[in-house]
RODO-2510 file (C-alpha; in nm, 4 decimals, decimal comma):
residues 202
     n   res          X          Y          Z
     1     m    -1,6519    -0,3597    -2,3386
     2     t    -1,3276    -0,2267    -2,1502
     3     a    -1,4228    -0,2285    -1,7574
     4     r    -1,2751     0,1466    -1,6288
     5     l    -1,1348     0,1488    -1,3169
     6     v    -1,0705     0,4168    -1,0834
     7     v    -0,8421     0,3154    -0,8121
     8     l    -0,7488     0,5613    -0,5119
     9     v    -0,4381     0,5335    -0,2797
    10     s    -0,2435     0,7064     0,0063
    11     s     0,0721     0,5286     0,0082
    12     a     0,2779     0,3096    -0,2131
    13     g     0,0101     0,2006    -0,4182
    14     t     0,1695    -0,1799    -0,4894
    15     n    -0,1762    -0,2788    -0,5614
    16     l    -0,2131     0,0148    -0,7600
    17     q     0,0864    -0,1519    -0,9798
    18     a    -0,0161    -0,4841    -0,9627
    19     l    -0,3619    -0,3443    -1,1470
    20     l    -0,1857    -0,1710    -1,3920
    21     d     0,0252    -0,4681    -1,4751
    22     a    -0,2508    -0,6733    -1,4919
    23     c    -0,4525    -0,3811    -1,7063
    24     a    -0,1295    -0,3896    -1,9941
    25     d    -0,3308    -0,7282    -2,1082
    26     p    -0,5936    -0,6567    -2,3208
    27     a    -0,7375    -1,0064    -2,2439
    28     y    -0,7732    -0,8604    -1,8715
    29     g    -1,0492    -0,6257    -1,9688
    30     a    -1,0414    -0,3464    -1,7273
    31     a    -0,8142    -0,0554    -1,7843
    32     v    -0,7262     0,1775    -1,5344
    33     v    -0,8488     0,5616    -1,6222
    34     a    -0,7619     0,7692    -1,2966
    35     v    -0,5565     0,7688    -0,9873
    36     g    -0,6758     0,9639    -0,7016
    37     a    -0,5360     1,0499    -0,3239
    38     d    -0,6209     1,2088    -0,0464
    39     r    -0,2427     1,3845    -0,0405
    40     h     0,0434     1,4728    -0,2563
    41     g     0,3868     1,3353    -0,3132
    42     i     0,3639     0,9874    -0,2519
    43     e     0,4721     0,7136    -0,4947
    44     g     0,1346     0,5658    -0,5991
    45     l     0,0433     0,9495    -0,7758
    46     a     0,4039     0,8687    -0,9509
    47     r     0,3363     0,5318    -1,0411
    48     a     0,0529     0,6641    -1,2328
    49     e     0,2337     0,9422    -1,3991
    50     r     0,4786     0,6956    -1,4721
    51     a     0,2305     0,5359    -1,6497
    52     g     0,0837     0,8289    -1,8277
    53     i    -0,2131     0,7941    -1,6465
    54     p    -0,4484     1,1122    -1,4797
    55     t    -0,4327     1,1616    -1,1685
    56     f    -0,5905     1,4056    -0,8717
    57     v    -0,5797     1,4849    -0,5754
    58     a    -0,8071     1,6343    -0,2685
    59     q    -0,6808     1,6618     0,0579
    60     v    -0,9146     1,6556     0,3634
    61     s    -0,7328     1,9733     0,5164
    62     d    -0,7875     2,1850     0,2428
    63     f    -1,1756     2,1962     0,2668
    64     s    -1,4304     2,3551     0,5524
    65     s    -1,5864     1,9858     0,6014
    66     r    -1,5723     1,6384     0,5571
    67     e    -1,8476     1,6782     0,3663
    68     h    -1,7251     1,8687     0,1550
    69     w    -1,4633     1,6885     0,0711
    70     d    -1,6422     1,3931     0,0755
    71     r    -1,8572     1,5555    -0,2397
    72     a    -1,5986     1,7143    -0,4080
    73     m    -1,3643     1,3144    -0,4199
    74     a    -1,6998     1,2317    -0,5495
    75     d    -1,7339     1,4818    -0,8155
    76     k    -1,3590     1,3856    -0,9312
    77     v    -1,3968     1,0449    -0,9430
    78     a    -1,7509     1,0821    -1,1655
    79     a    -1,5571     1,2680    -1,3938
    80     f    -1,3963     0,9398    -1,4918
    81     e    -1,7039     0,7660    -1,5161
    82     p    -1,5504     0,4424    -1,3801
    83     d    -1,7391     0,1007    -1,3877
    84     l    -1,5551     0,0368    -1,0674
    85     v    -1,3596     0,2679    -0,8102
    86     i    -1,1071     0,0550    -0,5764
    87     s    -0,9982     0,1385    -0,2571
    88     a    -0,6080     0,0100    -0,2781
    89     g    -0,4824     0,1439     0,0264
    90     f    -0,7123     0,4567     0,0337
    91     m    -0,6590     0,5296     0,4301
    92     k    -0,9674     0,7596     0,4488
    93     l    -1,3678     0,6330     0,4898
    94     a    -1,6265     0,7182     0,2237
    95     g    -1,8610     0,9602     0,3583
    96     a    -2,2508     0,9575     0,2336
    97     h    -2,2618     1,1418    -0,0824
    98     f    -1,9209     0,9074    -0,1654
    99     l    -2,1603     0,6305    -0,1353
   100     e    -2,4697     0,7402    -0,2678
   101     r    -2,2526     0,7875    -0,6289
   102     f    -2,0855     0,5007    -0,6192
   103     g    -2,2216     0,2352    -0,3951
   104     g    -2,2429    -0,1303    -0,5084
   105     r    -1,9445     0,0049    -0,7343
   106     y    -1,6541     0,0527    -0,4555
   107     i    -1,4671    -0,1975    -0,3253
   108     n    -1,2310    -0,2715    -0,0740
   109     t    -0,9635    -0,5144     0,0680
   110     h    -0,9049    -0,6251     0,4545
   111     p    -0,6385    -0,7746     0,5742
   112     a    -0,8037    -1,0387     0,7601
   113     l    -1,0954    -1,2568     0,6978
   114     l    -1,3958    -1,0736     0,7635
   115     p    -1,6249    -1,0287     0,9734
   116     s    -1,3441    -1,1394     1,2541
   117     f    -1,0776    -0,8544     1,3138
   118     p    -1,2224    -0,5392     1,1177
   119     g    -1,0378    -0,2170     1,1937
   120     m    -0,7144    -0,0762     1,1717
   121     h    -0,5300    -0,3794     1,3204
   122     g    -0,6413    -0,7352     1,1271
   123     p    -0,3104    -0,8751     1,1345
   124     r    -0,2314    -0,8140     1,4777
   125     d    -0,5597    -0,8704     1,6049
   126     a    -0,5257    -1,2045     1,4552
   127     l    -0,1895    -1,3080     1,5938
   128     e    -0,2696    -1,1817     1,9426
   129     y    -0,6144    -1,3623     1,9130
   130     g    -0,3956    -1,6633     1,8350
   131     v    -0,6296    -1,7600     1,5146
   132     k    -0,4404    -2,0686     1,3007
   133     v    -0,5250    -1,9429     0,9470
   134     t    -0,6018    -1,5498     0,8700
   135     g    -0,5806    -1,3598     0,5297
   136     c    -0,7903    -1,0734     0,3159
   137     t    -1,1557    -0,9963     0,2261
   138     l    -1,2231    -0,8050    -0,1005
   139     f    -1,5687    -0,5921    -0,0365
   140     v    -1,8272    -0,3918    -0,1294
   141     v    -1,7759    -0,0770     0,0801
   142     d    -2,0816     0,0564     0,2432
   143     e    -2,1534     0,2719     0,5363
   144     g    -1,9760     0,0839     0,7735
   145     v    -1,6817     0,0082     0,8981
   146     d    -1,5416    -0,3297     0,6912
   147     t    -1,9218    -0,4304     0,6814
   148     g    -2,0104    -0,4542     0,3381
   149     v    -2,1039    -0,7816     0,1121
   150     i    -1,8141    -0,9969     0,0608
   151     l    -1,6573    -1,0839    -0,2777
   152     a    -1,4107    -1,2744    -0,2339
   153     q    -1,1358    -1,3790     0,0246
   154     s    -0,8371    -1,5707     0,0202
   155     v    -0,6520    -1,7850     0,3360
   156     v    -0,3455    -1,7110     0,4536
   157     p    -0,1589    -1,9582     0,7439
   158     v    -0,0724    -1,8379     1,0649
   159     e     0,3256    -1,9638     1,1139
   160     d     0,4073    -1,9815     1,5068
   161     d     0,6987    -1,7842     1,4742
   162     d     0,5093    -1,5191     1,3106
   163     d     0,5021    -1,1712     1,4497
   164     v     0,2830    -0,8464     1,3211
   165     d     0,5396    -0,7747     1,0178
   166     a     0,5673    -1,0875     0,8670
   167     l     0,1994    -1,1852     0,8961
   168     h     0,1128    -0,8769     0,6802
   169     e     0,3412    -0,8925     0,4303
   170     r     0,2382    -1,2263     0,3191
   171     i    -0,1537    -1,1429     0,3765
   172     k    -0,0396    -0,8488     0,1659
   173     v     0,1293    -1,0867    -0,1037
   174     a    -0,2215    -1,2622    -0,1175
   175     e    -0,4316    -0,9653    -0,0789
   176     r    -0,2977    -0,8219    -0,4454
   177     a    -0,3397    -1,1825    -0,6269
   178     m    -0,7110    -1,1975    -0,4725
   179     l    -0,7498    -0,8110    -0,5951
   180     v    -0,6021    -0,8591    -0,9571
   181     d    -0,8119    -1,2155    -1,0412
   182     t    -1,1434    -1,0497    -0,8928
   183     v    -1,1390    -0,7572    -1,0554
   184     g    -1,0715    -0,8764    -1,3703
   185     r    -1,3556    -1,1378    -1,3201
   186     m    -1,5804    -0,8442    -1,2492
   187     a    -1,4966    -0,6598    -1,5291
   188     r    -1,4922    -0,9792    -1,7799
   189     e    -1,8139    -1,1557    -1,6232
   190     g    -2,0140    -0,8939    -1,4033
   191     f    -2,1203    -0,9048    -1,1173
   192     r    -2,4444    -0,9354    -0,8370
   193     v    -2,5285    -0,8618    -0,4544
   194     e    -2,8181    -1,0458    -0,3755
   195     g    -2,8501    -0,9515    -0,0038
   196     r    -2,5243    -1,0388     0,1742
   197     r    -2,3597    -1,2780    -0,0846
   198     g    -2,1428    -1,1288    -0,3515
   199     i    -2,1887    -1,3170    -0,6970
   200     l    -1,8960    -1,3140    -0,9861
   201     g    -2,0334    -1,3707    -1,3279
   202     a    -2,3823    -1,1513    -1,4057
***
């Protein structure tokens, strides 16, 4: 059975494109059934439309409260009956209602090796700390900030002449590969969470 993916984006959608390319192969085991966003007019939505995939937008400013937005986003996602919901550069934190409906099935990437350097500036913080390796993490989203159960990680060496942009670009390449590989395995083999451990293969 093909796993149904709903992908959430906020900007260019390069991770989304990597998933769309992977899903073109039936052996991958997953299909993007919808793409959602928190703003109009972004390249991520255009990528979905070019691929013939349904899209939806819920802007926080269109709702009377963050909670109402969270419920509306959850309803829009639920309409497509996803097996997995993927944050692919989605820049909004999920609220309690969204996590209640998709908890354990909502995954996100982070450009550092968690639990080190959580938050908005993973590559910068790693560079400033002086680590020799950093990387990226795929994790199950929970109510914390980058605190969920880890599903996969990929290591990226820090070069002596790196600046934040150069390091972040290399991390993004590793992140796309990790996301595509791990989502495919989750789709084909299943996954489970045992305490703090995320285990691929049901």
